[in-house]
Residue frames relative to the residue before (quaternion, step in Angstrom):
aa qw qx qy qz dx dy dz
X 1.0000 0.0000 0.0000 0.0000 0.00 0.00 0.00
X 0.6480 0.5148 -0.3159 0.4640 3.56 1.01 -0.82
X 0.6896 0.4948 -0.2927 0.4404 3.57 0.83 -0.99
X 0.6828 0.5095 -0.2953 0.4325 3.58 0.96 -0.78
X 0.5413 0.5961 -0.4145 0.4241 3.59 1.26 -0.02
X 0.6660 0.4553 -0.2921 0.5136 3.57 1.28 -0.31
X 0.3884 -0.7611 0.4693 0.2228 3.62 -0.50 1.15
X 0.6521 0.5202 -0.3219 0.4479 3.61 1.21 -0.36
X 0.6894 0.4423 -0.2685 0.5069 3.58 1.29 -0.18
X 0.0942 -0.7793 0.6186 0.0351 3.56 -0.90 0.98
X 0.3079 -0.7356 0.5755 0.1814 3.57 -0.75 1.06
X 0.2223 -0.8271 0.5077 0.0930 3.57 -0.32 1.27
X 0.8004 -0.0953 0.0956 0.5840 3.60 1.07 -0.64
X 0.1862 -0.7347 0.6353 0.1481 3.53 -1.37 0.31
X 0.1096 -0.8018 0.5858 0.0439 3.58 -1.10 0.65
X 0.3981 -0.7501 0.4873 0.2034 3.56 -1.01 0.83
X 0.7912 0.0808 -0.0649 0.6027 3.57 1.26 -0.24
X 0.7267 -0.4674 0.2877 0.4132 3.56 -1.29 0.22
X 0.6388 0.5325 -0.3332 0.4441 3.58 1.00 -0.80
X 0.6477 0.5023 -0.3147 0.4787 3.57 1.00 -0.81
X 0.6268 0.5461 -0.3361 0.4427 3.57 1.04 -0.76
X 0.6535 0.5075 -0.3095 0.4686 3.58 0.93 -0.90
X 0.6605 0.5083 -0.3032 0.4619 3.57 0.93 -0.91
X 0.6580 0.5121 -0.3109 0.4562 3.58 0.94 -0.88
X 0.6488 0.5209 -0.3196 0.4533 3.58 0.99 -0.82
X 0.6560 0.5106 -0.3152 0.4578 3.58 0.99 -0.77
X 0.7037 0.4637 -0.2638 0.4693 3.57 1.05 -0.78
X 0.7952 0.3534 -0.1493 0.4696 3.55 0.83 -1.03
X 0.1767 -0.8232 0.5155 0.1595 3.59 1.18 -0.62
X 0.0436 0.8303 -0.5510 0.0713 3.59 0.56 1.15
X 0.5497 -0.5980 0.4686 0.3474 3.55 -1.30 0.22
X 0.7975 0.1226 -0.0176 0.5905 3.56 1.01 -0.91
X 0.1102 -0.7692 0.6247 0.0773 3.57 -1.11 0.71
X 0.2137 -0.7237 0.6415 0.1384 3.57 -0.93 0.96
X 0.0575 -0.8517 0.5196 -0.0357 3.56 -0.29 1.27
X 0.3054 -0.7225 0.5927 0.1826 3.55 -0.81 1.04
X 0.4664 -0.6814 0.4845 0.2887 3.58 -1.10 0.63
X 0.7899 0.2788 -0.1367 0.5289 3.57 0.78 -1.02
X 0.2071 0.7665 -0.5717 0.2068 3.55 -0.35 1.33
X 0.5408 -0.6138 0.4551 0.3516 3.60 -1.17 0.45
X 0.7727 0.3633 -0.2834 0.4366 3.56 -1.39 0.21
X 0.7629 -0.1604 0.1442 0.6094 3.59 0.71 -1.11
X 0.3755 -0.7477 0.4937 0.2372 3.60 -0.68 1.03
X 0.7016 -0.5070 0.3205 0.3847 3.53 -1.30 0.33
X 0.5918 0.5766 -0.3677 0.4267 3.58 1.14 -0.57
X 0.6986 0.4452 -0.2724 0.4895 3.56 0.80 -0.99
X 0.6301 0.5302 -0.3339 0.4586 3.58 1.02 -0.77
X 0.6333 0.5270 -0.3270 0.4629 3.59 1.01 -0.80
X 0.6411 0.5255 -0.3252 0.4552 3.57 0.91 -0.89
X 0.7061 0.4692 -0.2743 0.4539 3.57 0.85 -0.96
X 0.6381 0.5251 -0.3271 0.4583 3.56 1.01 -0.78
X 0.7196 0.4464 -0.2514 0.4688 3.58 0.91 -0.93
X 0.6078 0.5485 -0.3552 0.4512 3.60 1.26 -0.17
X 0.5496 0.6161 -0.3980 0.4000 3.58 1.26 -0.14
X 0.6210 -0.5347 0.4139 0.3964 3.56 -1.28 0.30
X 0.8315 0.0100 -0.0657 0.5516 3.59 -0.91 0.96
X 0.0235 0.8604 -0.5082 0.0285 3.60 0.71 1.06
X 0.5184 -0.6087 0.4862 0.3525 3.58 -1.21 0.42
X 0.4951 -0.5911 0.5158 0.3734 3.54 -1.28 0.02
X 0.2520 -0.8006 0.5351 0.0962 3.54 -0.88 1.01
X 0.1186 -0.7644 0.6326 0.0372 3.53 -0.93 1.03
X 0.2834 -0.7988 0.5144 0.1303 3.57 -0.51 1.22
X 0.1530 -0.7573 0.6288 0.0876 3.56 -1.05 0.85
X 0.0895 0.8105 -0.5710 0.0950 3.57 -0.81 0.96
X 0.4855 -0.6492 0.5048 0.2966 3.53 -1.24 0.50
X 0.7634 0.3623 -0.1663 0.5081 3.55 1.12 -0.70
X 0.3584 -0.7657 0.4937 0.2037 3.58 -0.74 1.03
X 0.7462 0.2921 -0.2214 0.5558 3.61 1.24 -0.10
X 0.2399 0.7773 -0.5312 0.2366 3.53 0.95 0.94
X 0.4541 -0.7091 0.4615 0.2792 3.60 -0.62 1.11
X 0.6151 0.5658 -0.3545 0.4194 3.57 1.09 -0.61
X 0.5795 0.5774 -0.3775 0.4340 3.57 1.15 -0.56
X 0.6404 0.5130 -0.3294 0.4671 3.57 0.95 -0.85
X 0.6506 0.5153 -0.3178 0.4584 3.57 0.91 -0.89
X 0.6363 0.5221 -0.3285 0.4633 3.57 1.06 -0.72
X 0.6321 0.5161 -0.3298 0.4746 3.59 1.04 -0.72
X 0.6312 0.5186 -0.3245 0.4768 3.56 1.03 -0.81
X 0.6606 0.5205 -0.2998 0.4503 3.57 1.05 -0.79
X 0.6705 -0.5335 0.2897 0.4265 3.59 1.23 -0.21
X 0.3852 0.7121 -0.5023 0.3037 3.59 1.21 0.17
X 0.4509 -0.7308 0.4571 0.2315 3.57 -1.06 0.74
X 0.7944 -0.1785 0.0991 0.5721 3.56 1.24 0.10
X 0.2092 -0.7799 0.5696 0.1533 3.53 -1.26 -0.09
X 0.1894 -0.7567 0.6175 0.1006 3.51 -1.32 0.50
X 0.4300 -0.6320 0.5632 0.3139 3.52 -1.23 0.47
X 0.5772 -0.6418 0.3895 0.3214 3.56 -1.06 0.74
X 0.6589 0.5153 -0.3256 0.4408 3.58 1.19 -0.27
X 0.3454 0.7370 -0.5122 0.2741 3.60 1.21 0.36
X 0.5475 -0.6090 0.4583 0.3454 3.55 -1.18 0.52
X 0.6559 -0.4994 0.3743 0.4246 3.61 -1.19 0.37
X 0.6436 0.5300 -0.3224 0.4483 3.58 1.01 -0.81
X 0.6610 0.4989 -0.3043 0.4707 3.58 0.99 -0.81
X 0.6260 0.5353 -0.3368 0.4562 3.58 1.03 -0.74
X 0.6773 0.4832 -0.2911 0.4722 3.58 0.86 -0.95
X 0.6468 0.5145 -0.3210 0.4625 3.58 0.98 -0.82
X 0.6339 0.5355 -0.3290 0.4508 3.59 1.02 -0.80
X 0.6509 0.5118 -0.3170 0.4626 3.58 0.95 -0.83
X 0.6414 0.5085 -0.3251 0.4736 3.59 0.98 -0.79
X 0.6282 0.5425 -0.3332 0.4473 3.59 0.98 -0.83
X 0.6788 0.4778 -0.2822 0.4808 3.56 0.89 -0.97
X 0.6541 0.5288 -0.3105 0.4428 3.59 0.95 -0.88
X 0.6744 0.4919 -0.2879 0.4694 3.58 1.14 -0.62
X 0.6194 -0.5951 0.3277 0.3933 3.57 1.28 0.18
X 0.5864 0.5584 -0.3905 0.4380 3.59 1.23 0.08
X 0.4296 -0.6630 0.5340 0.3011 3.56 -1.29 0.08
X 0.4178 -0.7021 0.5214 0.2462 3.52 -1.22 0.50
X 0.0578 0.7984 -0.5916 0.0963 3.53 -0.29 1.31
X 0.0691 -0.7661 0.6384 0.0274 3.57 -0.62 1.12
X 0.3888 -0.7728 0.4411 0.2388 3.61 -0.14 1.23
X 0.6600 0.5388 -0.3201 0.4143 3.60 0.94 -0.85
X 0.7520 0.3426 -0.1941 0.5286 3.58 1.16 -0.53
X 0.6917 0.5051 -0.2954 0.4232 3.56 0.74 -1.05
X 0.6757 0.4916 -0.3138 0.4508 3.59 0.85 -0.88
X 0.6422 0.5101 -0.3316 0.4662 3.61 0.95 -0.81
X 0.6314 0.5474 -0.3262 0.4418 3.56 0.99 -0.85
X 0.7103 0.4579 -0.2608 0.4667 3.56 0.79 -1.05
X 0.6573 0.5061 -0.3264 0.4531 3.58 0.92 -0.82
X 0.6281 0.5289 -0.3412 0.4576 3.59 1.00 -0.74
X 0.6520 0.5033 -0.3118 0.4737 3.56 1.02 -0.79
X 0.6780 0.5127 -0.2995 0.4333 3.58 0.85 -0.97
X 0.6017 0.5638 -0.3677 0.4300 3.61 1.04 -0.63
X 0.7178 0.4043 -0.2381 0.5144 3.56 1.13 -0.66
X 0.7522 0.2520 -0.1506 0.5900 3.58 1.28 -0.31
X 0.2010 -0.8308 0.5070 0.1111 3.62 0.32 1.21
X 0.5913 -0.5798 0.4306 0.3588 3.54 -1.16 0.66
X 0.4015 -0.7292 0.5069 0.2240 3.55 -1.01 0.82
X 0.2636 -0.7910 0.4995 0.2352 3.56 1.25 -0.51
X 0.3327 0.7171 -0.5346 0.2987 3.57 1.11 0.59
X 0.6268 -0.5580 0.3751 0.3938 3.61 -1.07 0.66
X 0.2131 -0.7688 0.5933 0.1074 3.55 -0.91 0.96
X 0.4619 -0.7014 0.4605 0.2873 3.61 -0.59 1.09
X 0.8128 0.2556 -0.2119 0.4787 3.54 -0.89 1.02
X 0.5443 0.6504 -0.4042 0.3425 3.59 1.16 -0.45
X 0.6790 0.4904 -0.2975 0.4583 3.59 1.01 -0.76
X 0.5927 0.5676 -0.3634 0.4411 3.58 1.29 -0.10
X 0.5488 0.6262 -0.3965 0.3865 3.58 1.24 -0.27
X 0.4222 -0.6658 0.5492 0.2772 3.53 -1.08 0.74
X 0.6890 -0.4574 0.3469 0.4425 3.57 -1.27 0.23
X 0.6557 0.5082 -0.3091 0.4649 3.59 0.98 -0.83
X 0.6631 0.5020 -0.3089 0.4614 3.58 0.94 -0.85
X 0.6317 0.5162 -0.3319 0.4737 3.58 1.06 -0.72
X 0.6272 0.5291 -0.3243 0.4706 3.55 1.05 -0.78
X 0.6343 0.5229 -0.3147 0.4745 3.58 1.00 -0.87
X 0.6461 0.5302 -0.3186 0.4471 3.58 0.93 -0.91
X 0.6549 0.5123 -0.3204 0.4539 3.58 0.94 -0.81
X 0.6451 0.4996 -0.3220 0.4802 3.58 1.01 -0.75
X 0.6206 0.5349 -0.3354 0.4650 3.58 1.00 -0.82
X 0.6580 0.5268 -0.3004 0.4465 3.57 0.98 -0.90
X 0.6577 0.4864 -0.3053 0.4874 3.57 1.20 -0.47
X 0.5767 -0.6344 0.3541 0.3736 3.58 1.29 0.05
X 0.4355 0.7060 -0.4652 0.3091 3.60 1.21 0.22
X 0.4456 -0.6661 0.5301 0.2769 3.56 -1.13 0.71
X 0.6878 -0.4580 0.3447 0.4454 3.58 -1.26 0.17
X 0.6522 0.5198 -0.3167 0.4518 3.59 0.98 -0.85
X 0.6637 0.4991 -0.3034 0.4672 3.57 1.00 -0.81
X 0.6341 0.5088 -0.3265 0.4822 3.57 1.04 -0.76
X 0.6313 0.5438 -0.3282 0.4451 3.57 0.97 -0.86
X 0.6602 0.5038 -0.3064 0.4652 3.58 0.98 -0.84
X 0.6518 0.5223 -0.3123 0.4526 3.59 1.02 -0.76
X 0.7903 0.3320 -0.1454 0.4941 3.56 0.94 -0.93
X 0.4072 -0.7282 0.4589 0.3055 3.59 1.30 0.06
X 0.4661 0.6273 -0.4704 0.4100 3.54 0.92 1.03
X 0.5425 -0.5804 0.4676 0.3875 3.56 -1.24 0.17
X 0.6076 -0.5554 0.4091 0.3937 3.63 -1.11 0.54
X 0.6205 0.5453 -0.3479 0.4434 3.59 1.05 -0.70
X 0.6460 0.5139 -0.3189 0.4658 3.59 0.99 -0.85
X 0.6436 0.5084 -0.3214 0.4733 3.58 0.98 -0.84
X 0.6356 0.5313 -0.3297 0.4528 3.59 0.95 -0.86
X 0.6329 0.5280 -0.3195 0.4675 3.57 1.04 -0.81
X 0.6562 0.5068 -0.3044 0.4689 3.59 0.94 -0.91
X 0.6466 0.5156 -0.3215 0.4611 3.59 0.94 -0.89
X 0.6384 0.5336 -0.3199 0.4531 3.57 0.98 -0.83
X 0.6608 0.5006 -0.3017 0.4708 3.57 1.00 -0.82
X 0.6220 0.5360 -0.3367 0.4609 3.57 1.03 -0.77
X 0.6719 0.4911 -0.2973 0.4679 3.57 0.86 -0.95
X 0.6578 0.5165 -0.3114 0.4512 3.57 0.99 -0.83
X 0.6845 0.4914 -0.2900 0.4538 3.59 0.88 -0.93
X 0.7389 0.3931 -0.2183 0.5019 3.56 1.04 -0.78
X 0.3678 -0.7597 0.4608 0.2744 3.56 1.37 0.00
X 0.3613 0.7246 -0.4893 0.3239 3.52 0.88 1.08
X 0.5372 -0.6451 0.4457 0.3109 3.55 -1.13 0.68
X 0.8103 -0.1186 0.1446 0.5554 3.57 0.83 -0.96
X 0.7653 -0.3890 0.2661 0.4384 3.55 -1.36 -0.07
X 0.5875 0.5791 -0.3783 0.4199 3.59 1.06 -0.66
X 0.6753 0.4769 -0.2950 0.4791 3.57 0.89 -0.91
X 0.6085 0.5468 -0.3519 0.4548 3.60 1.11 -0.63
X 0.6369 0.5204 -0.3240 0.4676 3.59 1.01 -0.80
X 0.6501 0.5179 -0.3127 0.4599 3.56 0.89 -0.95
X 0.6711 0.5025 -0.3025 0.4534 3.59 0.85 -0.97
X 0.6533 0.5387 -0.3235 0.4224 3.58 0.90 -0.91
X 0.6856 0.4568 -0.2841 0.4905 3.58 1.00 -0.79
X 0.6654 0.5055 -0.3153 0.4499 3.58 0.90 -0.87
X 0.7063 0.4500 -0.2630 0.4790 3.60 1.03 -0.74
X 0.4984 -0.6817 0.4169 0.3362 3.59 1.25 -0.10
X 0.3669 0.7316 -0.4943 0.2929 3.58 1.23 0.32
X 0.7610 0.1356 -0.0769 0.6297 3.54 1.12 -0.75
X 0.2624 -0.7754 0.5579 0.1368 3.56 -0.91 0.91
X 0.6073 -0.5441 0.4185 0.4000 3.60 -1.11 0.53
X 0.8035 0.2677 -0.2091 0.4889 3.55 -0.89 0.97
X 0.5032 0.6455 -0.4432 0.3657 3.62 1.21 -0.15
X 0.2392 -0.8018 0.5368 0.1082 3.57 -0.97 0.83
X 0.7783 0.2113 -0.1240 0.5781 3.58 1.10 -0.55
X 0.5481 -0.6165 0.4418 0.3527 3.58 -1.01 0.73
X 0.0792 -0.7667 0.6349 0.0534 3.52 -1.16 0.65
X 0.3139 -0.7756 0.5200 0.1717 3.56 -0.48 1.20
X 0.2352 -0.7704 0.5793 0.1246 3.54 -0.90 1.00
């Protein structure tokens, strides 16, 4: 009902469990999928993996009741473009869908960073070589660290005295060099590679 109030959004299908969601995505090939984490038959994590493994996959937005659900982190690692708590307002839900549809990821610093840091504390960084990381310039590495802290392009621009367009260009190059889909995957990589440590507040160039 909420989605149908927006003339730019068409609800292509609904599914009662993860298996139905995967089947619907294969048949209908939607642009965006709102994926619940806890579902019968197949949970949202496995459904997300299968949906994103298809050719020209949709972008997945995770819906969850819990802001520190370990499965949410796993879904982000699997390639989801962000997540929302189920108590978001209708306006926030519609705005999130537009954000994802425009090719960006949905990073809420107050939730996403806590989620990832909680996971990393239980899964220490391996510091194994990350393909493409040594190709980043000092500026690009600095940008990546700010992105990992959940800062927007405008906030990064203010910190580094750059234009938002310049920051956007740097972020694009970082994603391209690291072969990442979006900012969410960049955040995950930064923590897993030990570039940013849980609790860090300011970037530190290595």
